Phi, psi and omega in degrees: 000144178281129186270337184214163180297138176251134187256113176236097188290333186242035182292120180242338186224114183232111180228132178239128172196136347266164171238149189268325179206174186292335180295318176298316183294314180299321178299316179294316180299315181299318189266351178241300185285317183293332185266006182233160173282116184266013184294338180263355183287119179237356175230123178229125179226127179233124181229119177285154181297130183303331181295339180269357179272142180277150168287166183307128174081002181250160182291141175233134177302123184251029180294335177266134174227147178296345176296335177301335179259309193280342177279354184249342185222141172264133177241084189269355182237021179293137174251332180231128178230129180229123178230123189224145175058049181225169174258141177225160171214187184295331178295324178294322177299316180293325178294319177299322179299326182280324190258344181235134173279090186296338180291343179270348183294133173257331184223133178229129186231106179236104184233142179064034183263133176248127178264132173238094184205138176242006186252297182215167187271129175303314182295319182290330178296318183270340191300316186290350180264355184270056190283343180244014182292135179244327184235128183225127172237123192221123169220087184238124174272101187276152173293315171227141188283123174234011187304311179300320178295321179298314179298330181285343179281335185273127186301295185213127177249149174256336174220140184219124181234103189241136163253119184248123170263100195298122171233322179275182178284157176301324180297322179299316179293314183296324178297316180294322182287315185285354170302334186263022188294337185293324185235355185289116180248345183225123180225126173235123180236126174240107186262119183240162167270183185288351175261013178066026173262146179300134174288136179243000184245050181278123183288151178302325182298329178294313177301314183297327180295333181283353179294349175289346181275067190287348180270359184300130172258330178226146180218131174231127188199155174297149165276177181226150176270359188295328180261127187290327183249305183228145181285087189304311182297316180292320177298318179295322177298311181300319181295332185276348187263092189288345180259002188290127179244328185239130179225131173232126178237131183223160181131173185300327184254011183298327182276003179070194177291138180305132179250081187292341179293347181264002176297144180273144177298319177250117184304140176228172180297339184260016180306316180299323179295315183296333181286341183241359186295335177297329178289323178299318177298325178298314179293321181295324177294330179283330184213102184286354178279347183299133178250327179221134177229132178240126177247108188053247183264003187253117184255137181231144167264137188243143175223103184292321182300318177273349183052056177228149171233129187244124176301139180233133178232143176094001180240021183297321179298318178297316179297316181300324178293338179272341182247349180227156172273112186234147176289351175301334180295339184250012178291144180243000000 
């Protein structure tokens, strides 16, 4: 525990992760944030310890609330806000409106968030104020789904990282996402069912609808079991994106049919890569602009002119920063 106030006159970036309970957090807030001028603070990140987060459908201790922080301090100049592995309700949304000037936010990162509300939506309360938001990362287990409506409230995004627990139609989601087609350059979609398992029955029409996102430089998305040999809809989507440089495809069928002929006689660290590299060539034939393709855990660098794909190890963090909106970009 911090025993005395710490003076940071030029504090601009404040991120805590992980914390175990509200007493630790309140102590830090009292001795760092409360005792300093926060007028220069533009990045705030709070992440609860993952061990304290509940699995889907299970009870989670809710002794911590973001109100412990935001009802005591005003953050009027935040540009980046990250809140992770916490519980929220409509009161928390209203508290954020009072303590944070949401119209100034450029980046919002909400991951592992569980909503407990029977009255109104946390996302809808804050959504209409996010008029200048450019980067959004969202994994919120809502009491009632308002995600498509929330996305429709935000004017224009340049990067979008979504975990969707499907309740609405695929068309509803694609319509909400493609509203941002003018500036969206980075898209990550993780499509789950209500039990938090990856969806494997994604229709080709959903992939094809995303072809309107012509400015995409990076794409991360589930594969589908709907096509027995090749993911027709996903292949057509990749072929239509003329600016695409980074592609990540994940799921049970992302690696295609097993290509046992590519097994090495002598096992190497890249055995897993060789089993899926034929799929990388399929995507590369569809889009010669691709520079990096990741199939589940296997990352490749691509060169269409030489028609080679090279297994890459040790650059996953760099690749992830190019395909997802991550708070690593704001690490100091």
